[in-house]
C-alpha positions as CSV (number, residue, x, y, z in Angstrom):
1,M,-6.1,-12.8,7.2
2,N,-4.2,-16.0,8.2
3,G,-3.3,-15.3,11.5
4,E,1.0,-13.9,10.6
5,A,1.7,-10.6,11.0
6,A,1.3,-8.0,8.9
7,I,4.5,-7.0,7.0
8,L,5.8,-5.1,4.2
9,T,6.8,-7.3,1.3
10,G,8.5,-4.3,-1.4
11,V,9.4,-1.7,-1.1
12,Y,9.0,1.0,-5.1
13,T,10.3,4.4,-6.6
14,G,10.7,5.0,-10.2
15,T,11.9,8.3,-12.1
16,Q,9.4,8.9,-14.2
17,K,5.9,9.3,-14.0
18,G,4.1,6.0,-16.1
19,G,7.0,4.4,-15.8
20,G,7.4,1.1,-14.3
21,K,9.2,1.4,-10.3
22,H,12.1,-0.4,-9.1
23,A,12.8,-2.2,-5.9
24,V,14.5,-0.4,-2.8
25,A,15.8,-2.0,0.5
26,S,14.0,1.2,2.3
27,A,12.5,4.8,1.1
28,V,12.1,7.5,3.3
29,L,8.9,9.1,3.3
30,L,8.4,12.6,3.4
31,A,5.2,14.1,4.9
32,G,2.8,16.0,3.0
33,H,4.8,15.3,0.4
34,G,5.8,11.6,-1.3
35,V,8.5,8.8,-1.2
36,E,12.3,10.4,-1.9
37,G,13.3,10.5,-5.1
38,D,9.9,9.2,-6.5
39,S,8.2,11.0,-8.9
40,H,5.0,11.1,-8.4
41,A,6.4,12.6,-4.9
42,G,4.5,16.4,-5.0
43,R,1.6,15.9,-7.3
44,D,-1.3,15.3,-5.4
45,P,-1.4,16.3,-1.9
46,R,-4.0,13.5,-1.0
47,R,-2.7,11.3,-3.1
48,Q,1.0,10.6,-1.6
49,V,2.0,7.2,-1.4
50,S,-0.2,3.9,-2.8
51,L,0.0,0.5,-1.7
52,F,-0.7,-2.6,-3.8
53,S,-1.4,-6.4,-2.0
54,Q,1.7,-9.1,-2.2
55,E,-1.5,-11.2,-2.4
56,V,-3.2,-9.8,-4.8
57,L,-0.2,-9.8,-7.3
58,Q,0.7,-13.7,-6.5
59,Q,-3.0,-14.8,-7.4
60,L,-2.7,-12.9,-10.6
61,L,1.2,-14.5,-11.3
62,A,-1.6,-17.8,-10.9
63,E,-3.3,-16.7,-13.4
64,G,-1.2,-16.5,-15.5
65,F,-0.2,-12.5,-16.1
66,S,3.0,-12.2,-16.6
67,L,4.1,-8.9,-14.7
68,S,6.1,-7.8,-12.1
69,A,5.3,-6.0,-8.7
70,G,7.9,-2.5,-10.4
71,E,5.3,-2.5,-13.5
72,L,1.6,-2.0,-11.4
73,S,3.9,1.9,-10.2
74,A,3.1,1.1,-6.5
75,N,5.2,2.2,-3.8
76,L,4.1,-0.2,-1.5
77,F,3.6,-3.7,-1.0
78,T,2.0,-5.7,2.2
79,A,1.7,-9.3,3.0
80,N,-1.3,-10.3,5.5
81,L,-3.4,-7.2,5.9
82,A,-7.1,-7.1,3.5
83,L,-5.8,-3.6,2.7
84,D,-8.4,-3.4,-0.4
85,K,-11.0,-3.5,2.6
86,L,-9.9,-0.7,4.5
87,K,-11.7,2.8,4.5
88,P,-11.1,6.4,3.9
89,G,-9.3,7.6,7.3
90,A,-7.7,4.0,8.6
91,Q,-4.0,4.7,9.8
92,L,-1.5,2.2,9.8
93,R,2.2,2.6,11.2
94,I,4.7,1.4,8.6
95,G,8.3,0.9,10.3
96,D,8.8,4.9,11.8
97,A,5.9,6.8,9.2
98,I,2.3,7.3,9.3
99,L,-0.4,6.8,6.5
100,E,-3.5,7.3,6.3
101,I,-5.7,5.8,4.0
102,V,-7.1,8.6,1.2
103,E,-9.0,6.5,-1.2
104,A,-9.1,3.2,-3.5
105,R,-6.2,3.1,-6.4
106,K,-8.0,2.6,-9.5
107,P,-5.8,1.0,-12.4
108,C,-4.2,3.1,-14.7
109,R,-3.8,3.0,-18.2
110,S,-0.1,1.8,-17.8
111,I,-1.8,-1.4,-16.4
112,T,-3.6,-1.8,-19.7
113,K,-0.2,-1.6,-21.4
114,I,0.7,-5.1,-19.1
115,D,-2.4,-7.0,-20.1
116,N,-5.6,-5.0,-21.6
117,Q,-7.7,-7.7,-19.1
118,L,-5.5,-6.3,-16.4
119,P,-8.0,-3.5,-15.1
120,K,-11.2,-5.3,-15.0
121,R,-9.4,-8.0,-13.9
122,L,-8.3,-5.7,-10.9
123,F,-10.9,-3.2,-10.2
124,G,-11.9,-3.5,-6.5
125,R,-8.1,-4.8,-6.0
126,C,-6.0,-2.3,-7.3
127,G,-4.9,-1.4,-3.7
128,Q,-5.3,1.3,-1.9
129,L,-3.7,5.2,-1.9
130,A,-2.2,7.4,1.0
131,T,-1.2,10.6,2.8
132,I,2.2,10.6,4.5
133,V,1.1,11.6,8.1
134,T,4.0,11.7,9.5
135,G,7.2,10.8,8.4
136,G,10.5,8.5,8.4
137,T,11.6,5.4,6.9
138,V,10.0,2.2,5.6
139,R,12.3,-0.9,5.2
140,F,11.7,-4.2,3.2
141,G,10.2,-6.5,6.4
142,D,8.8,-4.2,8.3
143,S,5.5,-4.6,10.9
144,I,2.5,-2.8,9.7
145,A,-0.3,-1.7,12.5
146,I,-3.6,0.0,12.0
147,I,-3.5,2.7,15.4
148,D,-6.3,4.7,14.0
149,H,-8.7,2.1,14.2
150,S,-11.9,4.5,15.4
151,R,-12.6,5.3,11.4
152,Q,-11.9,2.4,10.1
153,L,-15.3,1.4,9.5
154,A,-15.2,-1.9,7.1
155,F,-11.8,-3.9,8.3
156,A,-10.9,-3.5,11.6
157,F,-8.0,-5.2,12.6
158,G,-6.2,-5.9,16.4
159,E,-6.7,-5.5,20.8
160,P,-6.4,-1.4,21.2
161,A,-2.9,-1.3,22.7
162,N,-1.6,2.0,23.4
163,N,-4.2,3.0,20.8
164,E,-2.1,1.1,18.2
165,A,-3.8,-2.7,16.9
166,P,-1.8,-5.7,15.3
167,A,-2.9,-5.6,11.5
168,N,-4.4,-9.4,12.1
169,Q,-6.7,-9.6,14.6
170,A,-9.5,-8.2,15.2
171,V,-10.5,-5.2,17.1
172,R,-13.0,-5.8,20.3
C-alpha cells in the first residue's frame, strides 16, 4: 500500500440484523462465535466477523456516495492493508485476536438501500469475511499483521519475524 503500518480504523457492532452498526472503541471477538453483542454473532460458524477497507470507503465518499461506515454493516475497518487481495486462509493478528479470512464479502441488500449503484460499485471491493481463530479484544488504532502468509497466495506483505509479517512490507 503506501508504506504505512496497517491499522484498525474502526470497530462496529449492531444489535439488529440488516440494520446499521455503531462505532465502539473496542470489541471482544469470541473464537468460533463472532463479535460479542453483534447481531450476526453465532449465526454462521464460518462468517463470524466482517472487514472493510477504509480506503474504499473514502473513495466512495469522494465519488459522491452519501453513506457512513456504520451503514456498510462491517465490524472492522482497516487501513494500509490490501484487504480485498487477501485469499482464504490468510491469518491476521489484530489486537489480541487472530482472524482467518474465509471468503470475500459480497454486497448485501442493505447496501442497495443506501444507493442502487453501490452494489455494482463495490463488486470485488466489499471486504472480507473471517472466522475468529483466537478470541481477544480489538481496539481502534490496533496494528494489523499477517501472521500466516504461507496460505496467502495473492498478496504477501512482510518480512517474516517469529512467523509474523508486518502488513505493509513484502514477504521474501
